[in-house]
C-alpha positions in Angstrom: 76.3 79.2 111.3 78.3 81.2 108.7 76.9 83.9 106.5 77.5 82.1 103.2 78.4 78.5 104.1 81.3 76.4 102.8 83.4 77.9 100.0 86.3 76.1 98.3 89.1 78.6 97.6 91.6 78.5 94.7 95.2 79.4 95.1 94.8 82.6 93.0 92.9 84.2 95.9 95.5 83.3 98.5 98.6 84.6 96.7 97.8 88.4 96.9 98.4 89.3 100.5 95.5 91.8 100.8 93.0 89.3 99.4 94.3 86.5 101.5 94.3 88.6 104.6 90.7 89.7 104.0 89.5 86.2 103.4 91.2 84.7 106.4 89.9 87.5 108.6 86.4 87.1 107.2 86.7 83.4 108.1 87.9 84.3 111.6 84.8 86.4 112.0 82.6 83.5 110.9 81.4 84.8 107.6 82.2 81.6 105.7 84.0 78.3 106.1 86.9 77.8 103.7 88.1 74.6 102.3 91.2 74.0 100.2 93.0 71.0 98.8 96.6 70.3 99.9 97.7 71.2 96.3 96.2 74.7 96.7 98.6 75.4 99.6 101.5 74.0 97.6 100.5 76.1 94.7 100.4 79.2 96.8 103.9 78.6 98.1 105.3 77.7 94.6 103.7 80.8 93.1 105.0 83.2 95.8 108.5 81.8 95.4 108.5 82.0 91.6 106.7 85.3 91.2 108.4 87.3 94.0 112.1 86.4 93.7 113.0 89.8 95.2 111.3 89.0 98.5 113.1 86.9 101.2 112.1 83.3 100.4 112.2 82.4 104.1 109.6 85.2 104.8 107.4 83.8 102.0 107.7 80.3 103.4 106.7 81.7 106.9 103.7 83.3 105.3 102.6 80.0 103.8 103.3 78.3 107.1 100.9 80.7 108.8 98.4 80.0 106.0 98.8 76.3 106.5 98.2 76.7 110.2 95.2 78.9 109.8 93.6 76.5 107.3 94.8 73.2 109.0 91.3 72.1 109.9 90.0 73.0 106.4 92.3 71.1 104.1 90.3 68.4 102.3 91.8 65.3 100.9 90.7 64.9 97.2 92.0 61.4 96.6 89.2 59.2 95.3 86.9 62.2 94.7 85.0 61.7 91.4 85.7 65.0 89.4 84.0 65.3 86.0 86.2 64.9 83.0 85.3 68.3 81.6 87.4 69.9 84.5 90.9 70.6 83.3 93.6 68.4 84.9 95.5 71.3 86.6 92.4 72.4 88.6 90.8 69.0 89.4 92.1 69.2 93.0 90.2 72.5 93.5 86.9 71.0 92.3 87.7 67.8 94.2 88.0 69.8 97.5 84.7 71.5 96.8 83.0 68.2 96.1 84.5 66.4 99.1 83.5 69.2 101.4 80.1 69.6 99.9 80.9 73.3 99.3 78.2 75.5 97.9 80.7 77.8 96.2 84.0 77.5 94.4 85.8 80.8 94.5 88.4 81.4 91.8 89.7 84.2 89.7 90.2 81.7 86.8 87.3 82.4 84.4 87.9 79.2 82.4 87.6 77.1 85.6 84.4 78.9 86.5 83.0 78.1 83.0 84.0 74.5 83.4 82.5 74.1 86.8 79.3 75.8 85.6 79.1 73.5 82.6 79.7 70.4 84.6 76.5 71.0 86.7 78.0 69.5 89.8 76.0 71.4 92.4 78.8 73.8 93.2 78.4 77.4 92.1 81.6 79.0 90.6 82.2 82.7 91.5 85.0 85.2 91.3 86.6 86.8 94.3 84.7 90.1 93.9 81.4 88.3 93.6 82.2 86.2 96.7 83.2 89.3 98.7 80.0 91.0 97.6 78.0 87.9 98.9 79.8 88.2 102.2 78.8 91.9 102.3 75.1 91.1 101.3 74.9 88.4 103.9 76.5 90.3 106.7 77.4 94.0 106.3 78.2 94.2 110.0 80.5 91.1 109.7 82.4 92.6 106.7 82.7 95.9 108.6 84.1 94.1 111.6 86.5 92.2 109.3 87.8 95.4 107.7 88.2 97.1 111.0 90.2 94.1 112.2 92.4 94.4 109.1 93.0 98.1 109.9 93.7 97.4 113.6 96.4 94.7 112.9 98.4 96.8 110.4 101.9 97.4 111.6 102.4 100.7 109.7 99.8 103.1 111.1 97.9 105.2 110.6 96.1 103.3 108.0 92.8 105.0 107.1 89.6 103.3 106.0 90.0 104.9 102.6 93.5 103.4 102.2 92.2 100.0 103.3 89.3 100.2 100.9 91.6 101.2 98.1 93.8 98.2 98.7 90.8 95.9 98.9 89.3 97.4 95.8 92.1 96.0 93.7 90.7 92.5 94.5 87.1 93.1 95.6 85.9 96.4 94.0 82.1 95.9 94.4 82.4 95.0 98.1 84.9 97.8 98.8 82.6 100.3 97.1 79.6 99.2 99.2 81.6 99.3 102.4 82.9 102.8 101.7 79.4 104.0 101.0 78.2 102.6 104.3 81.1 104.1 106.3 80.5 107.5 104.7 76.7 107.4 105.4 
């Protein structure tokens, strides 16, 4: 059993490498079960290629290939899923994945989408990335600690300190990072 159950992830959480790495590592440690639509993975690839033209496109495609492989068993078909009309057309696939997988949470940095999902009353709780990471922490501090230590251990450029890792994570998950730092100092 996972710490927080099934969570549908939006592309905006998977584009930043630090946030994506944390989430996939937390998944590897059993803290939650992710679900995504096929369109989320396509959006990640498109965004990376458009927003980072200075980075080798083959490297970006390899990164997305690894993401597709890691999430292969967690891609949910959204065809035929009845998504409420109040959800904007560009994000209907994210909500469709949440509904199809019976996810408890929809995690997105898009505040407008969170408002739409909340107003639609569809039984899926919309949360931002930091709120989600804080839930992971609240449900399993030891699991998050293990996740962060795994992130540190797999870094290629060492030494990477706990403080440096926490600072990188704080850009995306400030509340969880602060709680983790307090625990590691205590």
